[in-house]
C-alpha positions in Angstrom: 152.0 150.2 87.8 153.0 147.8 90.0 154.7 144.1 89.4 154.0 141.0 91.6 154.4 137.7 91.0 151.6 136.2 91.9 148.0 137.2 92.5 145.2 135.2 94.6 141.7 136.1 93.5 139.6 135.0 96.6 140.3 134.5 100.1 138.0 131.4 101.0 140.1 127.8 102.3 141.5 127.4 98.3 143.0 131.0 97.8 144.0 131.1 101.8 146.0 127.7 101.5 147.1 128.6 98.1 149.0 132.0 99.9 149.8 130.0 102.8 152.3 127.4 100.4 153.5 130.1 98.6 154.3 132.3 100.8 156.3 129.4 103.0 158.2 128.9 99.5 159.3 132.6 99.8 157.1 133.6 96.4 155.5 137.1 96.8 151.8 137.1 96.6 148.7 139.5 96.8 145.3 138.3 98.2 142.6 139.9 96.5 138.8 139.2 98.3 136.9 139.3 101.0 137.9 136.3 103.6 135.4 133.3 103.9 132.8 136.1 102.8 130.7 133.0 100.6 130.5 131.2 103.8 128.4 133.9 105.4 126.8 135.6 102.6 126.0 132.1 100.2 125.0 129.9 102.6 121.6 130.0 105.1 122.5 130.5 108.6 122.6 127.3 110.7 123.5 125.3 108.5 126.1 122.4 109.5 129.4 120.8 107.6 128.4 117.4 105.9 131.8 116.8 105.5 133.6 115.4 109.0 135.7 117.7 111.4 138.9 115.1 110.7 138.5 116.5 106.9 137.3 119.9 107.0 140.8 121.2 108.0 142.1 123.7 105.5 145.7 122.9 104.1 148.7 124.2 106.1 152.5 123.4 105.3 153.0 123.7 109.0 150.1 121.8 110.5 149.7 124.2 113.0 146.0 125.4 111.8 143.6 123.1 111.6 140.3 123.0 113.1 141.7 121.6 116.3 144.5 124.6 117.0 141.6 127.2 116.8 139.6 125.4 119.2 142.3 125.3 121.5 143.4 128.7 120.6 140.1 130.1 121.0 137.9 128.1 123.1 135.7 127.0 120.9 133.5 124.1 121.4 134.2 120.6 119.4 130.5 120.6 118.0 130.3 118.0 115.1 128.4 118.1 112.6 129.9 121.7 112.6 127.9 124.7 112.4 128.9 126.9 109.0 129.3 129.8 111.8 132.2 127.8 113.4 133.6 126.8 110.2 133.4 130.8 109.1 135.3 131.8 112.4 138.3 128.8 112.1 138.6 130.5 108.1 139.3 134.0 109.9 141.0 132.5 112.3 143.3 130.9 110.2 143.3 134.0 107.2 144.4 136.4 110.4 147.3 133.6 111.1 148.7 132.9 108.0 147.4 135.5 105.8 147.2 138.8 107.3 147.1 140.9 104.6 143.9 139.9 102.3 143.4 142.9 100.3 139.3 144.0 100.5 139.2 144.8 97.2 137.1 143.6 93.8 138.6 142.5 91.0 137.0 143.7 88.1 139.5 142.7 85.1 142.0 140.2 83.9 143.6 140.5 80.9 146.9 138.9 79.1 149.9 140.8 78.8 153.2 141.0 78.1 155.0 138.7 80.5 152.2 138.0 82.8 148.3 139.5 83.1 147.2 143.0 84.3 144.4 143.0 86.7 141.9 146.1 87.1 140.1 146.6 90.5 137.1 148.7 91.8 139.1 151.0 93.8 142.9 151.5 93.5 145.6 150.9 90.5 145.7 148.5 88.3 148.6 145.8 89.1 150.3 143.4 86.7 151.2 140.1 87.9 153.2 137.1 86.5 150.8 134.5 87.5 147.1 134.5 88.6 145.4 132.3 91.0 141.9 132.0 90.6 139.9 130.7 93.7 137.1 132.8 93.7 134.4 130.2 94.6 131.2 128.7 93.0 128.3 131.6 93.7 128.6 132.8 89.9 127.7 129.4 89.2 124.3 128.6 91.0 122.0 126.6 88.6 118.6 127.6 87.9 116.8 125.1 85.6 114.9 126.6 82.3 111.4 126.4 83.9 112.0 129.0 86.3 114.6 131.0 85.0 112.8 134.1 84.1 110.7 134.5 86.9 111.2 137.5 89.4 112.7 136.7 92.8 110.3 137.5 95.1 108.9 133.7 93.8 111.4 131.8 92.9 115.5 132.3 94.1 118.4 130.1 94.6 119.5 128.7 98.0 122.7 130.4 97.1 121.0 133.9 97.3 120.3 133.4 101.3 121.6 134.1 104.1 118.7 133.7 106.2 115.9 131.4 105.5 113.9 133.0 108.5 112.3 135.5 105.7 110.1 132.5 104.3 108.2 132.0 107.9 104.7 131.4 107.5 105.2 130.7 103.6 104.6 128.0 101.6 107.7 126.9 99.6 108.8 124.5 97.3 112.0 123.1 98.1 113.5 121.3 94.4 116.2 119.1 94.9 117.6 115.8 97.0 121.4 116.7 98.0 122.4 118.1 101.3 121.6 121.5 100.7 117.9 120.8 99.7 117.1 118.2 102.8 119.0 120.9 105.0 117.1 123.6 103.5 114.1 122.0 104.1 114.8 121.6 107.5 115.7 124.7 108.4 112.6 126.2 107.0 110.3 124.1 109.1 112.4 125.0 112.2 111.8 128.8 111.6 108.4 128.2 110.7 108.0 128.1 107.2 105.7 125.0 105.3 108.2 123.4 103.0 107.4 120.9 100.6 110.6 119.0 99.1 110.1 118.0 95.2 112.5 116.1 93.4 113.1 113.7 90.1 114.9 111.0 92.4 112.4 107.9 93.4 113.6 107.7 96.9 116.2 109.9 99.4 119.3 108.9 99.8 121.4 109.2 103.4 124.7 108.6 104.0 125.6 105.8 107.0 126.2 107.7 110.5 129.5 108.0 111.6 128.8 106.9 115.4 127.2 103.2 114.9 129.2 101.6 117.3 128.9 97.8 115.5 131.8 96.3 113.9 130.8 96.2 110.5 130.5 100.1 110.6 133.8 100.5 112.1 135.2 98.1 109.2 133.3 100.0 106.5 134.2 103.4 107.5 137.9 102.1 107.6 137.5 100.9 104.2 136.4 104.7 103.4 139.0 107.2 102.2 139.6 109.9 105.1 138.9 112.5 102.8 135.3 111.4 103.2 134.6 112.2 99.5 132.9 109.4 97.7 132.3 105.3 98.3 135.2 102.4 99.0 136.1 102.7 94.8 135.2 106.2 93.5 136.4 107.5 96.9 140.0 106.5 96.6 140.0 107.3 93.2 139.1 110.7 94.0 141.3 111.2 97.1 144.8 111.5 94.4 143.6 114.1 92.5 146.6 113.8 90.3 145.8 110.3 89.6 142.2 111.1 89.0 143.6 113.6 86.5 145.1 111.0 84.6 142.5 108.6 83.9 140.6 108.6 80.8 137.7 111.2 80.7 134.7 108.8 80.5 136.3 107.6 84.0 136.9 110.7 85.7 133.3 112.1 84.5 131.9 109.0 86.1 134.0 109.7 89.2 132.8 113.0 89.4 129.2 112.3 89.1 129.4 109.2 91.6 130.9 111.5 94.4 128.7 114.0 93.9 125.2 112.2 93.4 122.5 113.7 95.5 122.7 112.2 99.1 122.1 113.6 102.9 123.8 113.5 106.1 121.8 110.7 108.4 121.4 113.5 111.0 118.8 115.4 108.8 116.5 112.3 109.4 115.0 113.3 112.2 114.3 116.6 111.5 112.7 115.9 108.4 110.2 113.5 109.6 107.1 116.3 109.4 108.2 117.5 105.8 106.3 116.6 103.2 108.3 114.9 99.8 107.3 114.5 96.7 109.6 111.9 95.1 110.1 110.9 91.4 108.6 113.9 90.2 109.4 116.9 87.6 108.4 120.4 87.2 106.8 120.5 83.9 105.1 124.3 83.8 104.7 127.0 86.0 101.9 130.0 86.4 102.6 132.9 88.4 99.6 135.1 89.8 98.3 136.8 92.9 102.0 136.8 94.6 101.7 132.9 94.3 103.2 130.1 92.1 101.8 127.2 90.4 104.0 124.2 90.2 102.4 121.7 87.5 104.4 118.3 88.1 104.1 115.5 85.3 101.8 113.8 86.9 99.3 116.4 86.1 99.1 118.0 89.7 99.4 121.6 90.6 100.6 122.6 94.3 100.5 126.5 94.7 103.6 127.8 96.9 104.7 131.3 97.9 108.1 130.5 96.9 110.1 127.8 95.2 113.8 127.5 96.5 116.1 125.9 94.2 118.7 123.7 95.9 119.8 122.6 92.5 123.4 122.8 92.9 125.8 124.6 90.9 127.3 123.7 87.1 130.7 125.2 86.6 131.3 127.8 83.5 134.0 130.2 84.0 133.0 132.3 81.5 130.4 134.3 84.6 133.2 135.0 86.2 132.7 138.6 85.2 136.6 139.7 85.7 138.1 137.5 83.3 138.5 139.3 80.0 136.9 138.2 76.4 140.4 137.7 74.9 141.6 135.4 78.0 138.4 133.8 78.1 138.5 133.2 73.8 142.3 131.5 74.6 141.4 128.9 77.4 140.5 125.7 76.4 137.1 124.7 78.1 135.5 121.4 78.6 131.9 122.4 79.1 132.7 125.9 81.2 135.6 124.4 83.1 139.0 125.1 82.1 141.1 122.0 81.0 144.0 122.1 83.9 147.6 120.5 83.8 150.1 120.2 86.6 149.8 122.5 89.2 146.1 123.3 88.1 147.5 125.2 85.6 145.1 126.2 82.4 146.2 126.3 78.6 146.9 130.0 79.1 150.6 129.7 81.1 151.0 131.5 83.9 147.0 131.0 84.9 145.2 128.7 87.3 142.4 127.9 89.0 141.6 126.4 92.2 138.1 125.0 93.8 134.9 123.8 91.5 136.7 125.3 88.1 139.3 122.2 89.0 136.8 119.2 89.6 136.1 118.4 85.6 140.2 117.9 85.6 140.9 116.7 89.2 138.1 115.4 90.3 135.1 115.8 93.2 138.0 116.3 96.0 138.5 120.2 94.5 134.7 120.7 95.5 135.6 120.2 99.0 137.8 122.2 101.7 139.9 118.9 101.9 140.6 119.1 98.2 143.0 122.0 99.6 145.7 119.7 100.5 146.2 118.6 96.9 145.7 122.0 95.2 148.1 124.7 97.4 150.6 122.1 97.5 150.5 121.3 94.0 150.0 125.1 93.0 153.4 125.8 94.9 155.3 123.1 93.5 154.3 124.3 90.1 155.0 127.9 90.6 158.5 127.1 92.3 159.4 124.6 89.4 159.1 121.9 91.8 158.5 117.9 90.9 154.7 117.2 91.0 154.0 113.8 92.6 150.8 111.9 90.6 149.9 110.2 93.5 150.1 112.4 96.2 146.5 112.5 98.6 144.2 115.5 99.3 144.8 114.4 102.6 147.1 115.1 105.5 146.6 112.6 108.4 149.0 114.4 110.6 146.2 117.1 110.6 145.4 118.0 114.0 148.4 117.6 115.4 150.8 120.2 116.6 153.8 120.3 114.4 156.8 118.8 115.6 160.3 120.2 114.7 160.6 118.0 111.6 157.7 119.3 110.4 158.9 122.7 110.4 162.5 122.6 109.5 162.1 123.1 106.1 159.8 126.3 106.4 161.2 127.8 103.2 160.4 125.1 100.8 157.1 123.6 99.4 155.2 120.9 101.4 152.5 118.8 101.4 
């Protein structure tokens, strides 16, 4: 059984960035997974990034693999908000440049072994690794409210289970939720010929301010917000330094996470939803399915009939739902409501086992839910593995990204930077 220094599970932004930084530090690393797969398979076509282009670059130690570099190298357009398909293309380009040897096979089991871990795959021989970085995404954590869990897929589904909402053309669809996913899904449904109705318990929809307002007040407000584009003028700056966020009292950290992830939509969706019915301040209390239709009874007693209910109810992290983690490994993990409690370098209570992306949000804050969080996570993991000092005030953002790296940015290629 072959021995490797670090195995990375997942080839999305977090897995690719971690592999890039570790490779830059001279650490033997192998990455397993289908590159950027969830961006096409678990998100409806036609969606756009809510985050601005400036905060959507995947971390790179040489500052030479930004979205701008991709556009310059491929001749791609610079449309903002950035289409999902473009971000996928950018991620694949990043992977081809920085991590060309991704192994497209599925890890089916990880167990603790002497001196590290044993990995079993769907094909091929097992491997042993001294360390494992789990960057396997959020697909297993799609949340379904209990009321809808037992209904068949032809009546109820989560937005994460669709890559094309055009399948609902001509159908009445209830969209449950009031966040970006719900609002954009409703817009896409409407534009593809479906008849969506948004239902949400919130009394009103919340919108992000537009980024292109020309007035001086807007420019001042924008300057006060963190360049990560996550959170507001207070919570956003707390979230922008994940190492410092981890040191906050648990209740304050939870408050920051809740405030930064509250349901809110991008301003550019407003005009696309003008003709979409909205039921606000309402909660489904009962359901009845008959004749291929579903009746949803709201808390005001009304019954609304639909062909389908699309759940845009977000995700609830519970790493026990990663089917590849063995029971003995899970039993030794220190968990907080399903999320691993992580220390420096995003290392769990099991030495050598790291978690990146959404599972790190409870410990390191909401920045871990966005691509901009790779700017903290990837170098932090690399520093931990190489034994370098962690910097608690390190921000999850590199303002120089988008510019070509100069000589000083390249001179220590063998080291860990960022």
